[in-house]
C-alpha positions in Angstrom: 28.4 13.1 3.6 27.6 9.7 5.1 28.8 8.1 8.3 29.0 4.5 9.2 27.6 3.2 12.5 26.9 -0.1 14.2 23.7 -1.0 16.0 22.6 -4.1 17.8 19.1 -5.4 17.0 17.2 -8.6 17.5 18.2 -11.0 14.6 14.6 -12.2 13.9 13.0 -8.8 13.6 16.0 -7.5 11.6 15.6 -10.3 9.0 11.8 -9.8 8.9 12.2 -6.0 8.5 14.8 -6.5 5.7 12.3 -8.8 3.9 9.5 -6.3 4.2 11.7 -3.4 3.1 12.9 -5.4 0.1 9.3 -5.9 -0.9 8.9 -2.1 -0.7 12.0 -1.6 -2.9 14.0 -0.2 0.0 17.2 -1.1 1.8 17.6 -1.3 5.6 20.0 1.7 5.4 17.4 3.7 3.4 14.8 3.0 6.1 17.1 4.0 8.8 17.9 7.3 7.0 14.1 8.0 6.7 13.8 7.3 10.5 16.7 9.6 11.3 15.2 12.3 9.1 11.8 12.0 10.8 13.4 12.3 14.2 15.0 15.6 13.1 11.8 16.8 11.5 9.6 16.0 14.5 12.3 16.9 17.1 11.8 13.4 18.7 10.6 9.9 18.0 8.2 10.2 15.1 5.5 8.1 16.8 3.9 7.7 20.2 6.1 5.9 22.7 4.1 5.1 25.8 3.3 2.4 28.3 0.0 0.7 27.3 -2.9 0.8 29.7 -4.6 -2.3 31.1 -7.2 -2.4 28.3 -4.6 -2.2 25.6 -2.5 -4.9 27.4 -5.6 -7.2 27.5 -6.2 -6.6 23.8 -2.6 -7.3 22.9 -2.7 -10.6 24.9 -6.0 -11.6 23.2 -4.4 -10.9 19.8 -1.4 -13.0 20.6 -3.6 -15.8 21.7 -5.5 -15.6 18.4 -2.4 -15.8 16.2 -2.5 -19.6 16.0 -6.3 -19.8 15.3 -6.1 -18.7 11.7 
């Protein structure tokens, strides 16, 4: 049985995600179903969710600054 739900997500990332999933031959709903199944399988978020340390924050900032250099 399926259920319908409504979620609010950022429009830009939603559109980008849909384009990527389309390239993979998958719908947004299918990806959400995979995510939900992984939550059940792992009994939690299926990836690490943590606050980045100072070194990681610096690396992220450097990467963002390099985006326009290519």
